N, C-alpha and C positions, 0 to 999 in steps of 0.2 A: 946396439940394442940387443939384449939377450934373446935367444930363441926360446919359444915356448917349450915346456917340458915334453919329453918323449912320450910320457903317459897320455897327455891330451892329444898330441899329434897322431899317435897311433890310433886313437879312438875315432878319428875322422878320416874315413877312406874317401876315395874320389867320388863315389856315388852320393855320399851324404853331402859333400861340398857342392856337388852339382844340384842337389835338391834344394839346399839353402839358397843357392844363387838364384833359383827360379821362384822363390817365394814372392807373393804379390805385395809384401810389405818389407820394410828395411829390417835387417837383423844382423847382429854381431855377437860373437861368443868370445868371452875373455876367460883366461885360466885363473886359478886362485891368486896368482901374482898380479892380476888385472892387466895381463898382456893379451893382445888380440890374437885369437886363434884363427878365426875366419869371419869374414863380413861379406855380405852380398852387394851386388851393384846398386840395388835400390837403397841400401844403407848409405853408400858413398854419395849417390846422387842426391838423396834426400837431405844429407847434412852438408853437401857441397865440399867434400873432403878431397884434398889432393891425393894422388896415387901413393905418395910416399907414406901417408898416414894409414893406408889400407894394407900395408905390408904385414905379414905374419910376424908377431912379436912386438908390434907397436904398443907402447904403454898407453894406458887410458889417460894418464896425466897429460901426455903430449896432445892427445885428441881434445881433451877438455880445455887445455890452455889455448889451443888454436881457435876453437869456436868462441872462447871468452874474449880473446883479443879482437876477434871479428865483430863482437858486439851481440852475439846470439844470447848471451846470458844476462844482458842488461847493462846498465851503466855501472862503472866502478873499476877498481884495479883488477886486471885480468887474472893475476896469480891468486888473488883472494877469492874471486868468483869461481875459479876452477876448483880450488880446494873445498869451497862450500858445496859445490855440486858433487864432488867426490864423496865428501862425508855423508851427504844425503843418500847417495846411492849405496854406499857400503854399510851404513848404519841400520838400514831397514831391509827386510827380506824382499819387499816389493814396493815400488813407487809408481806413480802415474802422474805425468805432467803434460801440459799443453804449451806449445811454443810456436811462434811464427818464424818460419825459416827465412834465410836470406833470399830464397827464391819466391817468397811471397806465399808459400803454402803453410797451411795450419797442420802441425804435426801433433799427434798424441803419442807420447813416449812412455814405454813400459820398461822397467828394470826388474830383474828377478835374480836372487842369489840362490844357487843350488846347494844341495846337501854337502857337496865337496868344495864349497866356497867359490865355485866358478860363478861368472856373471853373464847373464844374457840381457842384451839391450835390443829392444825392437820398437819400431814405431810404424804408424800408419798415417797416410795423408787423409785428413778429415776435412779438407777444404770444402768439398761438395756438401758434406753434412753441415758444416758451419754455415755455409751459404743457405742451405735449406732451412736450418733453424732460424737464421736471420730473416729469411723471407717469410717463414711462418710467424715469427714474432711481429714482423711488419704487418702481415695480414691480420694477426690478432689485434695489434694496435689499431689498425684501420677499422677492423670490425668493432672494437670497443668504442672508437670514435663515432662510427655509424650508429651503434646502439645508443651511445650517449646522445647523439643528435636526434635519433628517433624518440628517445625517452623525453628529451626536452620538448620535441614537437608534440608528443602525446600529452605531456604535462600541460603545455599551452592549450592544446585542444580541450583537454579535460577541464582546465580552468575556465575556458570560454563556455564549455557545455554547462559547467556548474553555474556560471553567471547567467546563462540563458535559462537554466532550470529555475534558479532563484527568481529571475525576472518573470518567468511564466507562473511560478507559484504566487508571486506577489500580485501579478495580474489576475490570476484565478481567485485569489483572496479578495482582491478589490471587486472583482465581478460578483463574488458571493455577497459581499457587503452591499454592493449596489443593488443586487436583486432583492436582498432582504429589505433594504430601505424602499426600493421601488415597489415591492409587493405591498408594503404597508401603505404607501401613498396611493397605490392603485386600488387596493382593496377597500380603502376608506370610502371613496365616492361610490364604488360598486356596492358596498354594504348599504349606504344610504339609498341608492337606486332600488335595491331589492326590497328594502323596508317600505319605501313609498309604493312600489309595485304591489307588494303584498296587501297593503291597505287598500289600494285601488281595486285589487281583485275581490277583496271581501265586500267592499262597498258596491262594486259593479255586478256582484252575483245576481243572476236573474235578469240582467239588462243587456242591451245590445253591445255594451262596452266590455262585457265579460270575456269574450273571445280575444279581443285585442289585448286586454290586460294579461291574459294567460300566455299569449304569444310573446309579449315583452318579458314576462317572467322566465319563460323557457330560454329566450335568447340570453338573458343575464345569467341564468344558471349555466349555460354552455360556456360563457366567457369565464365564469368563476372556476369551472372544472378545468378548463385549459390552463388558466394561470396557475392554479394550485398544483397541477401535475408538472408543469414546466419548472416550477420552483422546487418541487421535490427532486426532480431529476438533476437540476443544477446543484442542489446541496449534495447529492450522492456523488456526482462527477467531481466535485471540488473537494471531496474528502470530508464533507460536513456531516456524514452519516456516522454517528457515534453509537456503538452498541453498549448497552448497560443491562446485564442480566440480573434478574431478581426472582424471588419466589412469590407467587401471588395466586389467588383463587381465580381460575378461569371464568367462573360464573359472574364475577364482577365485570369482566369484559363483555360477556354476553348480555348482561342487563343493559349496559350502555349502548350496545348495538341495537337492542330491542327498542330502547327509547328513541334513538336517533333515526331509525329507519321505518318505524311504524307509520308515521305521517305520510312518508313517500309511498309506502306500500298501499295504504288506504286510498291515496290519491289516484293510484293506478288500478285500483280494484284488485289487488293481489293479496292473498292471505300470507302473512309473514308469521311463522312460528319459530320461537327460540326455546330450545329444550336442552337439558343436560344435567350434570351433577357437579357437586362442589369438589373439584380436583385442584390440588396445589401443584402448579407446574413451574418450570424454570424457563424463562424467556425474557426478552426485552418487551416490557408491557406496552410501551408506546408504539414500537415498530410492529409488534404483533397486531395491535389494534388497527394500525394503518392497513395491514394486509387484509384483515377480516372486513374492514370497511370497504376496501376495493372489491373484494369478492362478493359481498352482499349487494353493493351498489350495482355491480354488473349483473348479478342474478335478477334483481328487480328490473333493471334496464332492458334486459333481453327476454323477459317473460311477458307474455301477452296478458291483457286484462282477464281476470277470472282464474289465473294460474296460481301456483303456490311456490313459496320459498321456505325452506326449512334450514335452520342453523342450529347445530347441536354438537355435543362432544361425548365421547365414550372412551372407556379404557381399553387399551390394546397392549397387554403385557406390562412392560415397564414404561409405556408411553401413553399419551392421551392423543386421540385423533379428533381433530375439529373438522366438521363437515359443513359445507354450504351446498345444499341441493336445490335445484329448481326444476320447474316443468317448462322451461323455455325452449328456444329454437334448437338448441343442441349444436355440437361441433363435430364435423367429420374427423375420424381418428387420424387421417393423413394430414390434418391441418392443426393438430395439437401444438406443435412447436411454433407454427407460424403466428399464433395469437400472442406469443410473448415478445415478438419483434416490435421495436419502436415504430410508431406510425403505421402499423399494420392492422387492417380491419377486414374481416370477412364480408363478402358482398351482402349476405342475408342480414348480418348484424347492422351493417351500415344503413340498410333500408329501414330498420326498426328504430334505431337511436343514433343521435349525433355523438361526435367525439373524435379524438385524434388517434385512438388506439395506443395509449400510453399507460393505462392503468395496470395491465398485467405485466408490462415491462418493469414497472416499479415493484410489483409483487415479487417477481422473480429476483430482482436485485436485493430486496430486503430479506427474503428467505435465504438467499445465499449468504448474506452477512450474518444472520442469526442461526444458520445451519439447521433449518427445519425443512425436511423433504416435502414435496408437493406431488400429489397424485391427481390424475384427471380421468374420469369416466364420463362418456357422453354418447348420446344417441341422437342423431339428427331428427328433429321434430318431436322428441320426447323429453329432452332436458339434459342437465349436466350435474356432475358431482365433483367439486373441488375439495380435496382433503389434505390437510397438513398435520404433521405429527410433531410433538414436542415432548421433552423429558417429563416423566411423572415423578413428583416428589412424594405425594401421598394424598389422602383425602383430608378435607377440612375437618377439624375437630367437631364442629357443630354443623350438621347438614343445613344447607341454605336452600330454600325453595327456588326452583328455577324461575326465570323471568316470565311473568305472565303478560299476555298481550294487554297493553294499556287500553282502557276504554276510549272511545272516540271523544276528543275534547269538544266542548261546545263553547261558543263565544261568551256565554253567560257564566261559565265556571269561575272566571276571575273577577267577577263583579265585586267592587269594593276593595280590591287588593291594592294596597299602597306600594308603589314601585318608585324607587329613586334611581334615575339613570345618570351616569357620569361618563362623559366622553369629551375629548378636546376638540371634536368637530361638531359645530353647531348644527350642520345639516343632518348629521346622523342622529343627534338628539331630537330634532324636529320629526324625522321620519319614524324613529322608535316610539316617540310619544304618540304620534298619530295611530300607529299600529296597536299599541297597548291600550289606548283609550277606546279604540274600536272594540277591544275585548272586554271593556268594562272596568279597566283599571283606573285608579287615580294616580296620575304620574306627575312627578316633579323632576326637573332636569337641571344639570349644572356642568360647566366645563372644568371645574376644579373644586378642591376642598375649600379654597379661599372664597369662592362664590357662595358655597353652601353656608359658610360662616357669616359672610357679609349680609346675605339675604335672610339669615335666621330661618332657614328652611325647616330645621328640625324642632323648632319651638311649637309645641302643641300638635306635632305631626310626627308619627313614628313609622318608618317604612317597614313593610312586611318582607320586602325583597330589594336587593341592590343589584343593578346591572352595571358592572364596572369595566371601563376600558383599561387595558394594561398599561399602555404607554401614555401617561399623562405628562403635562409639561413640567411639573415640579416634583413628582414622585411616581412610584409604581402603583398600579391599581391594587396589588395585594397589600401594600403598606397602607393605602387609603382605606381599604376594607377594615383593617385592624383599627385604624383611627376611628372609623364610624362605629365599630363595635364598642369602643370605650365611651363614645359620646352617648349612644342610646342605652348603654349600661346593661347589656345582656346579649342573648343569642340573636344573630342577625343573618338570615339566609342570604347568600350572595352567589352571583354567577359572574365569572370573569369572561368578558366578551373581548376577543382580541384577534388581530390579524397576524400576530406573531405565532408561527406554527412550530417553533423549535421545541425539542424535548425538554430543555432546561426549564422553560416557563411552565409547561404542563406538570413536570415533576415538582416544581416549587408550589404550584397551586394545589396539587394533590396532597403534598405534605401539610398544607394549611387547611385541608378539608374544604377547598373551594372548587366548585364545578367549573369547567371550561367550555366555552362555546366559541367556535371559530367564526371569524368574519369571512365572507359575507354571511349574515345570519339567515338561516332558513326558518321561516315562520313556524313550520311544523315542529322542527327540532326545538325551537325556542319555547313553544307551547308545552311540549312534553317535558322539557327540562324545568320549566317554571312549576309545572304540576308536581314533578318529583321533588323539587327543592322545597316547595311550600306545602307539600302534601295535599294539594287541591286536585283530587281525582274525581 
């Protein structure tokens, strides 16, 4: 074997050789003729070379042929594998390969050709790194499996939660449907009972039975209030509260409040005044009416006889403020938030009036839904002011006079008034007929349009007013009113009397110009609405 050139030998003194031998990785230096100049012990051990192949001047061909025959370069003819490896090393300035040594170690081998065509081969044992990478890969794989397992578990849980939510929604929907049906079925007999009691009150006036009749009516009124409130809360909790904003004249709302509550105020010897101006506002007409009804009802309820209640509205910049003021018992300022809690009643209020303490809870929920702020000012013993604000659109084009206090109705004012009552409950018809006849009306009743036709009720007799139930057996009350208008051939005042308190029914009735009266019927409200509808004041 030829000795390496003197030029390369001279360049490597003893100190350099010693340094190369102590490098932490294997290294070998070959001259341009690819003969070994120097190689360290790590190089020999890493490649498991015999001593003879580490001698200075050993050809790279011999080393490659040795490791090829041993199988380090893979399967195939050793000579061919050795030449392929040599061409790879010599044809590129740098190479990087990985190989598993005969010792079981993973080696990362670098080759580099110098500017003088010499060759440097070095390698490092990366077994620990390979093991770490393998362990990390296994951890990642395990983590991915755990994540996948957790994802599957969460997916199952979410699916179960979705099933439970759907089941709860269905149950809630069924509850709402049940309550709607139950409210109609429960309010029907309650309506008949109140009508009978009203007739009894009027006929017992001035007798020893008057006090008993009044007590019965008060008890029925308490039952009605509780049922109505619980149904309202149920609708809100089940998502049945639908907001529908529109522009309307707030004075139209105040007129209805005046008509509805004047009888109750007179009964309690309370002066109720409704004042204001014709402002066009933007709100939900039905929900706003529900709020004002609750506030006015509370004002009358907690004001002692001889007191006053004022309902009005005024402009405040770009808003309209609607106020309900009373000279009632008042509320301590530390208890303002307490009155909005469900089933919460202040001690002084509980002594004056019955109830569950739900009215203001409904007010708060509705105002939150329609985004109308509410303010309270109150002085114990002097009264309260509840104020809500709503967006102002503008003033009505034609000023409309504010609602005037309706004169007290007398029983004789409806004398000779022809009233047709239609309801699918015979007991309600009997009770309504008794009450109206006591007011001097001539009354005819029917459970359906078919009965009217079969009995020829409209031959020679034209009603001045129709009191129509909404839920008839074969059609809706509003459609029945339209049919009657065609039969009588002209204008026919009508009032829809219904236990259905949904906004859809009220909006449909309003679109057809028909007044609505909720069951159970309050005689005072019925009198006022009949007077307004027939213009008998």
